[in-house]
C-alpha positions in Angstrom: 25.0 0.4 24.7 28.3 2.4 24.9 27.2 5.7 26.1 25.0 4.0 28.7 28.1 1.9 29.6 30.1 4.9 30.3 27.8 6.9 31.6 27.3 3.9 34.3 31.4 3.8 34.6 31.7 7.0 36.8 29.4 4.9 39.9 29.9 1.3 39.0 33.0 -0.7 38.7 32.5 -2.1 36.0 29.0 -2.2 34.5 27.6 -4.8 31.4 25.0 -3.3 30.1 22.8 -5.0 27.2 19.7 -3.6 25.0 18.1 -5.7 22.9 14.8 -4.0 20.9 11.6 -5.0 21.5 10.1 -3.6 18.7 10.7 -0.4 16.6 9.0 2.9 17.3 6.0 3.2 14.8 6.4 5.7 12.1 4.3 8.4 10.0 4.3 8.7 6.4 2.2 10.7 3.9 0.4 8.8 1.0 -0.5 11.5 -2.5 -2.0 10.7 -5.5 -3.3 8.1 -7.1 -3.2 5.8 -3.9 -7.0 4.3 -2.6 -6.4 6.0 0.5 -4.7 9.0 0.2 -3.7 10.5 3.7 -1.3 10.2 6.6 -0.3 6.8 7.6 1.0 5.5 10.9 3.5 2.8 9.7 4.1 -0.6 11.9 7.8 -2.6 11.6 6.8 -6.5 10.8 9.5 -8.9 12.2 11.4 -5.9 13.8 12.6 -4.5 9.8 11.7 -1.3 9.3 8.9 -0.3 7.3 9.3 0.0 3.7 7.6 1.8 0.6 5.5 -1.3 -0.6 4.2 -1.4 3.5 3.1 2.0 3.5 1.0 1.7 -0.2 -0.7 -1.5 1.6 -1.3 0.2 4.2 -3.1 2.8 1.9 -4.9 0.6 0.2 -2.7 0.7 -2.6 -2.4 2.3 -5.9 -5.5 3.2 -8.3 -5.4 1.6 -11.9 -4.5 5.0 -13.0 -1.1 5.6 -11.0 2.2 5.6 -13.3 4.5 3.1 -11.4 7.4 4.0 -12.8 7.9 7.5 -11.5 6.8 7.3 -7.7 8.3 10.0 -5.8 9.7 9.7 -2.6 10.4 12.8 -1.0 12.6 13.2 2.6 13.5 15.4 5.2 17.4 16.3 5.3 18.3 17.3 8.9 22.0 18.2 8.0 20.9 20.2 5.8 18.9 23.0 7.4 15.5 20.8 7.2 15.5 20.7 3.1 14.1 18.5 1.6 15.5 15.5 -1.1 13.3 14.3 -3.8 14.2 10.8 -5.5 12.0 8.8 -8.2 11.6 5.4 -7.8 10.5 2.8 -10.2 7.8 0.2 -8.7 6.9 -1.5 -12.0 10.4 -2.6 -11.8 10.1 -4.0 -8.5 7.1 -5.7 -9.0 8.3 -7.5 -12.8 12.0 -7.4 -12.0 12.3 -8.1 -8.4 14.9 -4.9 -8.3 14.1 -4.6 -4.4 16.5 -1.1 -4.3 13.4 0.8 -5.5 11.5 -0.5 -2.4 13.4 1.8 -0.2 13.2 1.8 3.7 11.2 4.6 5.2 11.8 6.8 7.8 9.5 9.3 10.0 8.2 12.5 7.8 9.1 10.6 4.9 6.3 11.8 1.7 5.6 9.2 -1.0 4.2 10.7 -4.1 2.1 8.8 -7.1 0.7 11.6 -10.0 -0.9 9.8 -12.9 0.0 8.0 -15.7 -0.6 6.4 -19.1 -2.4 3.3 -18.5 -0.1 0.0 -18.4 -2.1 -1.7 -20.8 -1.0 -5.8 -20.9 0.8 -5.5 -17.3 -1.7 -4.5 -15.6 -3.0 -7.9 -15.6 0.2 -9.2 -13.4 0.0 -6.4 -11.4 -3.1 -6.8 -10.3 -2.1 -10.2 -8.9 0.1 -8.2 -6.8 0.4 -7.2 -3.2 0.0 -3.2 -4.3 -3.8 -3.5 -5.1 -6.5 -3.9 -3.3 -7.4 -7.9 -1.9 -11.1 -7.4 -1.2 -13.2 -4.9 -3.2 -16.8 -3.9 -2.2 -19.7 -4.3 -4.8 -23.4 -3.6 -4.8 -25.4 -6.2 -6.9 -29.3 -5.1 -7.2 -32.0 -6.4 -8.4 -33.0 -9.6 -9.4 -30.9 -11.9 -7.6 -31.4 -13.8 -4.4 -29.3 -11.4 -1.8 -29.2 -8.1 -3.3 -27.1 -5.6 -2.0 -23.1 -5.0 -0.8 -21.0 -7.8 -1.2 -16.9 -8.1 -0.1 -15.0 -9.8 -3.6 -11.8 -10.6 -4.2 -9.8 -8.7 -6.9 -10.4 -9.8 -10.4 -13.9 -11.7 -9.6 -16.2 -11.9 -12.7 -18.7 -10.5 -13.3 -20.7 -14.1 -13.1 -19.1 -14.8 -10.3 -20.0 -11.6 -8.4 -23.7 -12.9 -9.6 -23.8 -15.8 -7.9 -21.5 -14.7 -4.8 -25.2 -12.5 -4.4 -27.0 -15.8 -4.1 -27.5 -16.2 -8.0 -30.3 -14.9 -10.3 -34.2 -15.5 -9.2 -35.3 -16.2 -12.8 -33.2 -16.9 -15.5 -35.5 -15.5 -18.0 -33.7 -11.9 -17.5 -30.4 -13.1 -17.8 -29.8 -11.2 -20.8 -30.3 -7.8 -19.5 -26.6 -7.4 -16.9 -25.6 -4.3 -16.3 -22.2 -3.1 -15.2 -21.7 0.5 -13.7 -18.5 1.8 -12.8 -17.6 5.0 -10.7 -14.4 6.1 -11.5 -12.6 8.5 -8.9 -13.8 11.3 -11.1 
């Protein structure tokens, strides 16, 4: 506002300029490593606030169960130092369990978020799976002796029996002891 006012003061006697931001410009970030859908994403601002690390991870589908949430690496270009990169480690575990918002920084255009593989979190994985860093729904296939075999979309943390019931339930109850679960890992 000050620069525009100075510019127009050469032409006008008393220029009054009022600026308001209608919408922030979206930013592009790279998500690498143990993210459900790694890649380059455009992250939009919510409620005219700049997007944060958690916003970007949500756009990428969340984190995998092998992710090391205690050492998330944020890589950022530092423009005043000849375009060098600066790395910082963040602890998303503290953010989700302790509520430490300093571990959820605002992102800038060109930031790179890298999540490495880590040690499984054990009992803490249950509390983290209810958070917003994991996908809310997943696609599964229920095949065989059910009323509606095929792919269905279920909520995260749905039990095996609930999935069978969502597929219409078993055709008959005589084969209910031969249920098999196949899980495909990313590797």
